[in-house]
A tleap script that builds the chain and sets N, CA, C and O, in Angstrom:
source leaprc.protein.ff14SB
mol = sequence {
  NMET GLU CYS ASN LYS LYS THR CYS VAL SER
  CYS GLY LYS CYS HIE ASN ILE CYS PRO MET
  ASP VAL GLY PRO VAL LYS ASN PRO ASN SER
  ALA GLU CYS ILE ARG CYS GLY LYS CYS VAL
  ALA SER CYS PRO LYS GLU SER LEU ALA LEU
  LYS PHE VAL TYR GLY LYS LYS CGLY
}
set mol.1.N position { -5.605 -1.216 -1.865 }
set mol.1.CA position { -4.173 -1.267 -1.858 }
set mol.1.C position { -3.754 -2.716 -2.063 }
set mol.1.O position { -4.332 -3.633 -1.479 }
set mol.2.N position { -2.758 -2.903 -2.885 }
set mol.2.CA position { -2.204 -4.239 -3.086 }
set mol.2.C position { -0.698 -4.199 -2.890 }
set mol.2.O position { -0.034 -3.232 -3.263 }
set mol.3.N position { -0.171 -5.262 -2.300 }
set mol.3.CA position { 1.264 -5.407 -2.114 }
set mol.3.C position { 1.717 -6.693 -2.774 }
set mol.3.O position { 1.207 -7.772 -2.471 }
set mol.4.N position { 2.680 -6.574 -3.680 }
set mol.4.CA position { 3.257 -7.754 -4.322 }
set mol.4.C position { 4.386 -8.247 -3.422 }
set mol.4.O position { 5.488 -7.701 -3.440 }
set mol.5.N position { 4.105 -9.267 -2.651 }
set mol.5.CA position { 5.082 -9.770 -1.683 }
set mol.5.C position { 6.248 -10.495 -2.350 }
set mol.5.O position { 7.268 -10.751 -1.710 }
set mol.6.N position { 6.102 -10.823 -3.624 }
set mol.6.CA position { 7.209 -11.455 -4.351 }
set mol.6.C position { 8.320 -10.462 -4.658 }
set mol.6.O position { 9.494 -10.830 -4.700 }
set mol.7.N position { 7.946 -9.194 -4.875 }
set mol.7.CA position { 8.954 -8.183 -5.204 }
set mol.7.C position { 9.325 -7.309 -4.005 }
set mol.7.O position { 10.340 -6.612 -4.044 }
set mol.8.N position { 8.526 -7.335 -2.953 }
set mol.8.CA position { 8.787 -6.535 -1.757 }
set mol.8.C position { 10.055 -7.021 -1.065 }
set mol.8.O position { 10.255 -8.222 -0.881 }
set mol.9.N position { 10.913 -6.069 -0.682 }
set mol.9.CA position { 12.162 -6.411 0.005 }
set mol.9.C position { 12.101 -6.077 1.500 }
set mol.9.O position { 13.122 -6.131 2.187 }
set mol.10.N position { 10.922 -5.737 2.003 }
set mol.10.CA position { 10.698 -5.437 3.420 }
set mol.10.C position { 11.648 -4.368 3.948 }
set mol.10.O position { 12.200 -4.509 5.040 }
set mol.11.N position { 11.838 -3.309 3.184 }
set mol.11.CA position { 12.751 -2.234 3.575 }
set mol.11.C position { 12.140 -1.307 4.624 }
set mol.11.O position { 12.870 -0.633 5.351 }
set mol.12.N position { 10.798 -1.266 4.712 }
set mol.12.CA position { 10.122 -0.446 5.708 }
set mol.12.C position { 9.876 0.993 5.290 }
set mol.12.O position { 9.311 1.766 6.064 }
set mol.13.N position { 10.286 1.376 4.083 }
set mol.13.CA position { 10.094 2.760 3.641 }
set mol.13.C position { 8.619 3.133 3.600 }
set mol.13.O position { 8.261 4.259 3.948 }
set mol.14.N position { 7.770 2.226 3.187 }
set mol.14.CA position { 6.339 2.511 3.103 }
set mol.14.C position { 5.749 2.773 4.482 }
set mol.14.O position { 4.938 3.684 4.651 }
set mol.15.N position { 6.145 1.994 5.447 }
set mol.15.CA position { 5.642 2.174 6.808 }
set mol.15.C position { 6.177 3.468 7.408 }
set mol.15.O position { 5.441 4.190 8.081 }
set mol.16.N position { 7.441 3.764 7.171 }
set mol.16.CA position { 8.068 4.954 7.746 }
set mol.16.C position { 7.466 6.250 7.215 }
set mol.16.O position { 7.404 7.236 7.949 }
set mol.17.N position { 7.022 6.276 5.968 }
set mol.17.CA position { 6.490 7.505 5.375 }
set mol.17.C position { 4.989 7.678 5.620 }
set mol.17.O position { 4.452 8.761 5.390 }
set mol.18.N position { 4.323 6.659 6.070 }
set mol.18.CA position { 2.869 6.694 6.247 }
set mol.18.C position { 2.454 7.661 7.353 }
set mol.18.O position { 2.876 7.505 8.499 }
set mol.19.N position { 1.617 8.673 7.018 }
set mol.19.CA position { 1.165 9.621 8.037 }
set mol.19.C position { 0.183 9.001 9.037 }
set mol.19.O position { -0.072 9.577 10.094 }
set mol.20.N position { -0.361 7.843 8.709 }
set mol.20.CA position { -1.318 7.177 9.599 }
set mol.20.C position { -0.679 6.008 10.354 }
set mol.20.O position { -1.368 5.295 11.084 }
set mol.21.N position { 0.630 5.806 10.186 }
set mol.21.CA position { 1.373 4.730 10.837 }
set mol.21.C position { 0.810 3.345 10.501 }
set mol.21.O position { 0.701 2.469 11.359 }
set mol.22.N position { 0.460 3.184 9.229 }
set mol.22.CA position { -0.047 1.895 8.741 }
set mol.22.C position { 1.112 1.146 8.090 }
set mol.22.O position { 1.948 1.754 7.422 }
set mol.23.N position { 1.163 -0.148 8.280 }
set mol.23.CA position { 2.152 -0.984 7.605 }
set mol.23.C position { 1.495 -1.633 6.401 }
set mol.23.O position { 0.878 -2.689 6.540 }
set mol.24.N position { 1.609 -1.025 5.208 }
set mol.24.CA position { 0.891 -1.548 4.054 }
set mol.24.C position { 1.320 -2.935 3.597 }
set mol.24.O position { 0.569 -3.600 2.884 }
set mol.25.N position { 2.486 -3.381 3.980 }
set mol.25.CA position { 2.902 -4.736 3.614 }
set mol.25.C position { 2.132 -5.752 4.449 }
set mol.25.O position { 1.667 -6.765 3.927 }
set mol.26.N position { 1.999 -5.484 5.736 }
set mol.26.CA position { 1.290 -6.406 6.632 }
set mol.26.C position { -0.221 -6.265 6.534 }
set mol.26.O position { -0.948 -7.253 6.636 }
set mol.27.N position { -0.697 -5.033 6.336 }
set mol.27.CA position { -2.138 -4.780 6.315 }
set mol.27.C position { -2.470 -3.770 5.216 }
set mol.27.O position { -2.769 -2.613 5.509 }
set mol.28.N position { -2.419 -4.204 3.949 }
set mol.28.CA position { -2.601 -3.267 2.836 }
set mol.28.C position { -3.972 -2.608 2.754 }
set mol.28.O position { -4.103 -1.565 2.115 }
set mol.29.N position { -4.981 -3.173 3.369 }
set mol.29.CA position { -6.324 -2.595 3.322 }
set mol.29.C position { -6.807 -2.176 4.699 }
set mol.29.O position { -7.974 -2.357 5.047 }
set mol.30.N position { -5.898 -1.616 5.470 }
set mol.30.CA position { -6.227 -1.142 6.811 }
set mol.30.C position { -7.297 -0.063 6.747 }
set mol.30.O position { -7.292 0.774 5.844 }
set mol.31.N position { -8.206 -0.085 7.699 }
set mol.31.CA position { -9.250 0.935 7.776 }
set mol.31.C position { -8.662 2.306 8.106 }
set mol.31.O position { -9.281 3.330 7.815 }
set mol.32.N position { -7.481 2.333 8.706 }
set mol.32.CA position { -6.830 3.599 9.058 }
set mol.32.C position { -6.168 4.258 7.851 }
set mol.32.O position { -5.872 5.452 7.889 }
set mol.33.N position { -5.936 3.509 6.798 }
set mol.33.CA position { -5.271 4.031 5.599 }
set mol.33.C position { -6.151 5.085 4.928 }
set mol.33.O position { -7.336 4.854 4.691 }
set mol.34.N position { -5.557 6.256 4.621 }
set mol.34.CA position { -6.300 7.335 3.966 }
set mol.34.C position { -6.051 7.368 2.458 }
set mol.34.O position { -6.509 8.287 1.779 }
set mol.35.N position { -5.340 6.391 1.934 }
set mol.35.CA position { -5.063 6.237 0.490 }
set mol.35.C position { -4.384 7.480 -0.095 }
set mol.35.O position { -4.749 7.947 -1.174 }
set mol.36.N position { -3.397 8.007 0.629 }
set mol.36.CA position { -2.686 9.197 0.162 }
set mol.36.C position { -1.666 8.858 -0.928 }
set mol.36.O position { -1.300 9.720 -1.727 }
set mol.37.N position { -1.210 7.608 -0.960 }
set mol.37.CA position { -0.270 7.180 -2.001 }
set mol.37.C position { 1.192 7.411 -1.678 }
set mol.37.O position { 2.054 7.100 -2.500 }
set mol.38.N position { 1.497 7.947 -0.505 }
set mol.38.CA position { 2.897 8.190 -0.152 }
set mol.38.C position { 3.694 6.891 -0.091 }
set mol.38.O position { 4.862 6.862 -0.476 }
set mol.39.N position { 3.080 5.834 0.384 }
set mol.39.CA position { 3.767 4.551 0.474 }
set mol.39.C position { 4.078 4.002 -0.919 }
set mol.39.O position { 5.152 3.449 -1.154 }
set mol.40.N position { 3.135 4.160 -1.828 }
set mol.40.CA position { 3.317 3.690 -3.201 }
set mol.40.C position { 4.491 4.423 -3.850 }
set mol.40.O position { 5.332 3.807 -4.505 }
set mol.41.N position { 4.539 5.735 -3.664 }
set mol.41.CA position { 5.607 6.543 -4.244 }
set mol.41.C position { 6.965 6.244 -3.622 }
set mol.41.O position { 7.991 6.400 -4.284 }
set mol.42.N position { 6.990 5.817 -2.364 }
set mol.42.CA position { 8.260 5.581 -1.675 }
set mol.42.C position { 8.850 4.205 -1.936 }
set mol.42.O position { 10.018 3.974 -1.623 }
set mol.43.N position { 8.082 3.292 -2.496 }
set mol.43.CA position { 8.544 1.913 -2.678 }
set mol.43.C position { 9.601 1.814 -3.785 }
set mol.43.O position { 9.319 2.123 -4.943 }
set mol.44.N position { 10.816 1.381 -3.429 }
set mol.44.CA position { 11.880 1.291 -4.429 }
set mol.44.C position { 11.681 0.153 -5.434 }
set mol.44.O position { 12.301 0.155 -6.497 }
set mol.45.N position { 10.843 -0.792 -5.114 }
set mol.45.CA position { 10.609 -1.946 -5.990 }
set mol.45.C position { 9.249 -1.905 -6.680 }
set mol.45.O position { 8.880 -2.843 -7.387 }
set mol.46.N position { 8.505 -0.818 -6.476 }
set mol.46.CA position { 7.159 -0.681 -7.050 }
set mol.46.C position { 6.265 -1.871 -6.703 }
set mol.46.O position { 5.519 -2.381 -7.539 }
set mol.47.N position { 6.365 -2.292 -5.454 }
set mol.47.CA position { 5.596 -3.446 -4.976 }
set mol.47.C position { 4.202 -3.084 -4.485 }
set mol.47.O position { 3.363 -3.965 -4.296 }
set mol.48.N position { 3.948 -1.797 -4.278 }
set mol.48.CA position { 2.636 -1.352 -3.799 }
set mol.48.C position { 1.869 -0.671 -4.917 }
set mol.48.O position { 2.452 -0.005 -5.772 }
set mol.49.N position { 0.556 -0.844 -4.900 }
set mol.49.CA position { -0.290 -0.207 -5.908 }
set mol.49.C position { -1.649 0.135 -5.302 }
set mol.49.O position { -2.221 -0.648 -4.543 }
set mol.50.N position { -2.145 1.298 -5.644 }
set mol.50.CA position { -3.505 1.679 -5.276 }
set mol.50.C position { -4.422 1.240 -6.408 }
set mol.50.O position { -4.206 1.596 -7.567 }
set mol.51.N position { -5.431 0.480 -6.073 }
set mol.51.CA position { -6.371 -0.002 -7.089 }
set mol.51.C position { -7.772 0.235 -6.587 }
set mol.51.O position { -8.047 0.146 -5.391 }
set mol.52.N position { -8.646 0.536 -7.509 }
set mol.52.CA position { -10.045 0.761 -7.154 }
set mol.52.C position { -10.890 -0.318 -7.811 }
set mol.52.O position { -10.725 -0.618 -8.993 }
set mol.53.N position { -11.785 -0.888 -7.043 }
set mol.53.CA position { -12.669 -1.941 -7.525 }
set mol.53.C position { -14.086 -1.381 -7.546 }
set mol.53.O position { -14.585 -0.875 -6.541 }
set mol.54.N position { -14.707 -1.480 -8.680 }
set mol.54.CA position { -16.077 -0.993 -8.829 }
set mol.54.C position { -17.033 -2.165 -8.755 }
set mol.54.O position { -16.691 -3.277 -9.158 }
set mol.55.N position { -18.227 -1.924 -8.243 }
set mol.55.CA position { -19.237 -2.978 -8.149 }
set mol.55.C position { -19.696 -3.458 -9.514 }
set mol.55.O position { -19.561 -2.755 -10.516 }
set mol.56.N position { -20.237 -4.662 -9.537 }
set mol.56.CA position { -20.736 -5.240 -10.775 }
set mol.56.C position { -22.031 -4.550 -11.190 }
set mol.56.O position { -22.854 -4.185 -10.351 }
set mol.57.N position { -22.191 -4.382 -12.476 }
set mol.57.CA position { -23.436 -3.807 -13.012 }
set mol.57.C position { -24.431 -4.928 -13.279 }
set mol.57.O position { -24.081 -6.002 -13.767 }
set mol.58.N position { -25.674 -4.640 -12.943 }
set mol.58.CA position { -26.765 -5.547 -13.268 }
set mol.58.C position { -26.754 -6.743 -12.485 }
set mol.58.O position { -27.622 -7.600 -12.656 }
savepdb mol mol.pdb
quit
């Protein structure tokens, strides 16, 4: 999970919709996060993004 703090307006919608009560702005990679994407969909500024990082080959 990534949060662009330059575009985030700290509205709290992402935290309010989270079924795990995670604050993705303060802790975007919380171990409690189930990566459901509800916070990403609720962000009015598109400041949150789910990204997957794959290991290096070789």
